[in-house]
C-alpha positions in Angstrom: 128.4 93.5 95.5 126.9 95.2 98.6 125.0 93.4 101.2 121.5 94.6 102.2 118.9 93.5 104.6 115.8 92.2 103.0 112.3 91.0 103.9 111.3 87.5 102.7 107.4 87.1 102.7 106.2 83.7 102.4 102.5 83.1 101.8 101.1 80.1 103.6 98.4 77.8 102.4 95.7 79.4 104.3 96.5 82.8 102.8 96.6 81.4 99.3 93.4 79.6 99.8 91.6 82.7 101.0 93.2 85.0 98.7 95.1 83.3 95.8 96.1 86.5 94.0 97.7 88.2 97.1 101.4 87.7 96.1 100.9 88.9 92.5 98.8 91.8 93.7 101.3 92.8 96.4 104.2 92.7 93.9 102.2 94.8 91.3 101.5 97.4 94.1 104.9 97.6 95.3 106.1 97.9 91.7 103.8 100.7 90.9 104.8 102.6 94.2 108.5 102.1 93.3 108.0 103.8 89.9 106.7 106.9 91.7 109.4 106.9 94.4 106.9 106.3 97.1 108.4 105.7 100.6 107.6 101.9 100.5 109.6 98.7 100.3 111.1 98.1 96.9 110.3 94.7 95.2 113.4 92.6 94.6 112.4 89.0 93.7 109.3 87.0 93.5 108.4 83.3 93.1 104.6 83.2 92.7 104.7 79.4 92.2 106.7 78.6 95.2 109.4 76.7 93.5 112.2 77.6 95.8 110.5 77.9 99.2 107.5 75.6 98.7 105.1 78.4 98.8 104.6 81.8 97.0 107.3 84.2 98.2 108.3 87.9 97.7 111.5 89.5 98.7 111.5 93.3 99.2 113.8 95.9 100.7 113.8 96.5 104.4 112.4 99.8 105.3 114.2 101.7 108.2 112.5 101.9 111.5 110.3 99.5 113.5 106.6 98.9 114.1 104.9 101.1 116.6 101.9 99.8 118.2 101.5 102.4 121.1 103.0 105.7 120.0 104.0 107.9 122.8 103.2 111.0 120.7 100.0 110.2 119.0 99.8 113.6 117.2 103.1 113.3 115.8 102.6 109.7 114.8 99.3 110.6 112.9 101.0 113.6 111.3 104.0 111.4 110.1 101.5 108.7 108.8 99.6 111.3 107.0 102.6 112.9 105.3 103.8 109.3 104.1 100.3 108.6 102.8 100.3 111.9 101.1 103.6 110.9 99.3 102.1 107.8 98.1 98.8 109.2 96.9 
C-alpha cells in the first residue's frame, strides 16, 4: 500500500448549525468533479454523522501547490485560474 498525503476536513458545530448539509454537499460536488476528471481534490472518505471524530468529517486528496493570497504576477494567476475553471465547467 502506498502512502499519500490527505486533507481531513472537520465541520465544527457553528458550521453545521449554519449549514447542516455542507459536508454532504461538498462530498457530492467533489464526487461529480472527480467523475469528469476536473483538477480538484478527490473524495476519499466521509463520516457525515461524526462517529469517528465527533463531528462531520471528509477526507480528500491533497492538491499540489500552496495557497496564494498575493500573487506576484496577477495576470498569470488570473489566467491559470481561468484555465482551471474552464476545465471544471
